[in-house]
C-alpha angles and dihedrals in degrees: 000000000000118000116235119246099216098066123178122264126221101220145029105214129052134188131214092267090058092056092048094049093044091053089050091052091048093056091046092050092046089058090047091052092049090055092045094053088054091051110111110250097016109140092356100135136104111294121260135202128216137168144196121210121199118202139184123230109226128190139166118356088012090283125146114257126208097233106117096115093043093051094044094048092048094050094046092205118149090209091070120083132176119252130211098282128042093245094059133081133178128208118205105212123216113267114244134192114268090242137085109008106342098148091052090051092052091046092050093050091048090050091051093047093048089049092049094049092046094047093054095040092050096050096042104031111009090246139116141204114255121194106211135131095235123001108234094213096060115121130197089260089064092060105053128108088268088068095057116119108249094247125127091231095059097041089047088053089051090053091047091054092050090048089055097041120356097188126095114260137211128243110209139181132171091001094305130110108231098180144359098224129200104179143044083241085092084079086072088078089069123079120178143188101223117193125198126205122185113224130186113247094243091059098034101102094043091048093045091052090049090050090053092054094043094052097073098061091039092052092049090058096044106052114147107151110075102133114057109178086357093294129115111263132147123328084250101028090167089079097057093036096051093044089058095036097096094054097242103108103082127134119254097031110167128240112279094028114141113274115252110269096220126055150112097262137261103249146351118292111259139162128031125020089255095049094119092056093045088054092055094047099044101040102041132065120233116263103177111030092184105160120214109238114250096022098233128126100196116171118266129218091289090058093248130112119242095232089199099177092047093051092046091051093049089052088063096052102079104196115169087238110030134188114231132194115205119195091215083080117277151075121239142180118238110209102204104168102084119096125234113258163311090178134337088249091056091047090050091054093048090051093046092053094046095045094042092049091048092050092046093051089048093051096053092092099252141070114250086215090065096051108034134048112249090235091078093059093044094048091048092052095055096039090052093048092050103041107016117198093357092059123109112238133189120237133163117261115248089227110038098017090226112131118251132176125265134179103257095235091054092044093052091053091049091050097050094089091049089052090048091052091052094051097044092046088055091054102263112149109263092227092053091049093047094048096050096042090047088056088053091048091056091047092052093044094052093039090224107138120158089262094052091046091054094049096047092044091051092051089053095046093045086056092214107083094221127118098239136017102178089154087069103046097162093056091043092051090049093049092049090052093049091047091053092047092051091047092051093048094049093046091051089057087060099223112141116262097248087068096051117119120233125227116266118280094034116146094211119180127156115255 
């Protein structure tokens, strides 16, 4: 069983001595990890796949409801954990071998858990679980410190943010300010489908670099968060929103200011097998210096030390692709960029494409980090988040190898065979790979991602065909509610998003 990254903390307030001791422990554990990754046999086992699905609890008038603790406690399921705001829950799916039909297994478990949460929430509270990147009906009032889940971890993070920068902070997209935020609770607007892949230490850096490069095309095809606070943002507004959601991405920041906690990275991973962990320790300040009592890191039944402080620190550096040490005895990559929803089947297809493309790039006999400037991967990531399938992405030419620009929709179609090859070579059933990637092909061909469906459906429901009608707030609020209700109903039927009908009067055309 994989161990969760975001572990609980025991206290809210820390003094200077806590920070000094925690940093000492971090450096000690970093050395321990370096030795461990060089140990023969560590992490040398068949690869596994896991996932975490974040969901929003929605009640009357399609509004978020603060019921996460009540629902979790009633279900008594260890797979459920509380997220940053009281309207969010996360389910940690059971890891499976990367062989046979792993994506189907994850999708089936996600379907079952969404159904269980919804069944209980409906009976007890008249609410349901909605799997969506950003709920369109959220308002600024849903994202204040009053919305924080009453957990020491989240309140300690709130104190850490204030300690670093006590002022309110803006959240901006496309040159507009969407919100003047005052709490890390704004991160509750972001729900993700996080996929985990175990990787042997001797291939970790090369696989991580491949994951960075594969994420751009995968993100372009998976957008599902276009309407933060009911306004038009990016196709994947979660990316911009979350990167600003700790209050440390403001212009004019002085030299020596803490580095932003969320981002795509600054370069390819190079050096030792533990280079990704070294980066997180040496470049980022400590947020939660919660010291493990006793101070030892004796090996557990798997023969590996827990490295509690290292794991806690890594859980507060929110890279879009993140290295993870698991004391059950392996390293893994956490792919954090994909949005929750629209359906478990859609999420399985997104994961299959991203994992397959990563594995294919890794198996080609070279490290993409040795042949391509990192700027291409970084540019692809933000272009894809902003413009989705209509974005322009860089990819190496099959003839010269020099990168050239492609329309994202065309590039994804070109890369589907490569992703299939990566999956099948890893032992994934060919029929599973073909089915999921064919679903993605249909989505790309029709242009109907979750983000595009939401935008076109809102235009039809608003009845005006314009991107914003803030001068008619009652009608806009009603349209957003109906949009959310239709989305939830269609998602519950489990048909993939490219087959979803639009409301009447929609002027749909693929982009």
